[in-house]
C-alpha positions as CSV (number, residue, x, y, z in Angstrom):
1,X,0.1,-0.4,0.0
2,X,1.7,2.9,-1.2
3,X,1.4,6.2,1.3
4,X,-0.3,8.9,0.4
5,X,0.2,12.5,1.4
6,X,-3.1,13.1,3.5
7,X,-4.6,16.9,2.7
8,X,-8.1,16.2,4.5
9,X,-9.6,14.9,7.5
10,X,-12.7,13.3,5.1
11,X,-9.6,11.5,3.0
12,X,-7.4,10.4,5.8
13,X,-11.1,9.2,7.2
14,X,-12.0,7.3,4.2
15,X,-9.1,5.5,3.9
16,X,-9.3,4.7,7.9
17,X,-12.8,3.0,6.9
18,X,-11.2,1.2,3.8
19,X,-8.3,-0.1,5.6
20,X,-11.0,-1.1,8.8
21,X,-13.2,-3.0,6.3
22,X,-10.6,-4.9,4.6
23,X,-9.3,-5.9,8.6
24,X,-12.9,-6.9,9.7
25,X,-13.3,-9.1,6.3
26,X,-10.7,-10.8,6.6
27,X,-9.5,-10.0,3.4
28,X,-6.2,-8.4,4.3
29,X,-3.6,-11.4,4.1
30,X,-1.0,-11.8,6.6
31,X,1.6,-10.3,4.8
32,X,-0.4,-6.7,4.6
33,X,-1.6,-7.1,8.1
34,X,1.5,-5.0,9.7
35,X,1.4,-2.5,6.7
36,X,-2.4,-2.1,7.1
37,X,-2.2,-1.6,11.3
38,X,0.9,0.9,10.8
39,X,-1.1,2.6,8.1
40,X,-4.1,2.9,10.3
41,X,-2.2,4.1,13.5
42,X,-0.8,7.3,11.2
43,X,-4.2,8.0,9.7
44,X,-5.8,7.8,13.4
45,X,-2.7,10.4,14.4
46,X,-3.9,12.7,11.4
47,X,-7.3,12.6,12.3
48,X,-7.1,13.3,15.8
49,X,-4.6,16.1,15.4
50,X,-6.7,17.7,12.7
51,X,-9.4,17.5,15.2
52,X,-7.6,19.0,17.9
53,X,-6.1,22.0,15.8
54,X,-9.7,22.6,14.7
55,X,-11.0,22.6,18.5
56,X,-8.2,24.9,19.3
57,X,-9.1,27.4,16.4
58,X,-12.8,27.4,17.6
59,X,-12.1,28.1,21.0
60,X,-9.7,31.1,19.9
61,X,-12.3,32.1,18.0
62,X,-15.0,32.1,20.8
63,X,-12.5,34.1,23.1
64,X,-12.2,37.0,19.9
65,X,-15.8,37.0,19.7
C-alpha cells in the first residue's frame, strides 16, 4: 500500500474506513496486516491532530468574539 500525502480529514477518515473493512472482512492477508495496521495508526493520529487543531481554532474564535 503506497502512502498518500494526506490533505484532509475526510480523505484520511475514508482511507481508515477502507482499512477497517479489509481487516474486519479478513480480506487482508498476513503479509499486509502489519502494513495496514501501521497505516491505520498514522491515519488515526492525523485525524486526532486535525480535530485538536480545529478545536483550538474554534476556542480561539470564541474567545475573540
